C-alpha positions, 0 to 999 in steps of 0.5 A, a space after each residue: 507458472 506461478 513463478 513466472 506470474 508473480 515475478 512478471 505482476 510485481 514487475 508491473 507493479 513495479 513499473 507503474 505504481 509511480 509516486 511510491 507504495 501507496 500509489 502501488 495499493 490500487 495496482 496490488 489489489 488489480 494484480 493480486 485480487 481481481 486478476 490472479 485471486 491469490 488473495 481476498 480484498 480482506 486479506 489485501 487490506 490486512 496485507 497493507 495494515 502489515 507492510 504500512 507496519 513494518 520497516 521498508 517500503 509498502 510496494 515491497 513488503 507487500 511483493 515480499 508477503 505475497 510471493 511467500 503466501 503463494 510459493 514459498 521463500 524463492 518466489 518471494 525473493 523474485 516477486 520482491 525483485 520483480 517489484 524493485 527492478 522497474 523502480 531501478 531503471 526508471 529512477 536511474 533514467 529520470 535522473 540523467 534526464 532530468 539533470 539536463 532537462 528539469 527546467 523545460 516547462 514541458 517536464 515541469 507540466 509533465 510532473 504536475 500532471 504525474 501528481 495530481 494521477 497519483 493523488 486520483 490512484 491513493 484516493 481510489 484506494 482509500 474509498 476501496 479499503 473504506 467500503 470493505 472495512 468494519 463500519 460502526 462508531 468504534 471504526 469512525 473514532 479510530 480512523 478519526 483518531 488516526 487522522 487527527 494523531 497522523 495529520 494535525 499531530 504528526 505523531 509517529 505512525 507507529 504510536 497511531 497504529 499502536 493507539 488504534 490497536 490498543 483502541 480496538 482492543 479495548 472497544 472489542 473487550 467491553 463490547 465482548 463484556 456488555 453482549 455477555 450481560 
């Protein structure tokens, strides 16, 4: 049953995506593309782009989008509930445990290890999306410019994404004109 599959998939994503929305991306790819074939890798890349541009956390936006695309509004709400519930319960438990045990070295080392694992998951997701992205000088220029605008200039994400979109439109128009001649 599709409703139950989506709910359980996003419960799993919500429970295992320690580190936030970006850490959820490889889990979303696994569930949505590999396990259930609800979307292609290219569609998930587009989904991440849309989820990043939309207000709210990436995992929640992704769950809402995938649920709606798969079976409509009700399933969209179920998928969103599924991805939120584990985080709510986990944060509730962690806040209690941290208050009691945050000064213990074992707890501090555990969080150090979790952070390292999250970085590895982000790099894997980045690599997967990079392999499936179009290549060529326009893509590399847009990537480098986005990196500089975001990391060095610390510009707002909407400015970064908007600038890349404008660059893409201008580049496509110029390339199209040259091809037509």
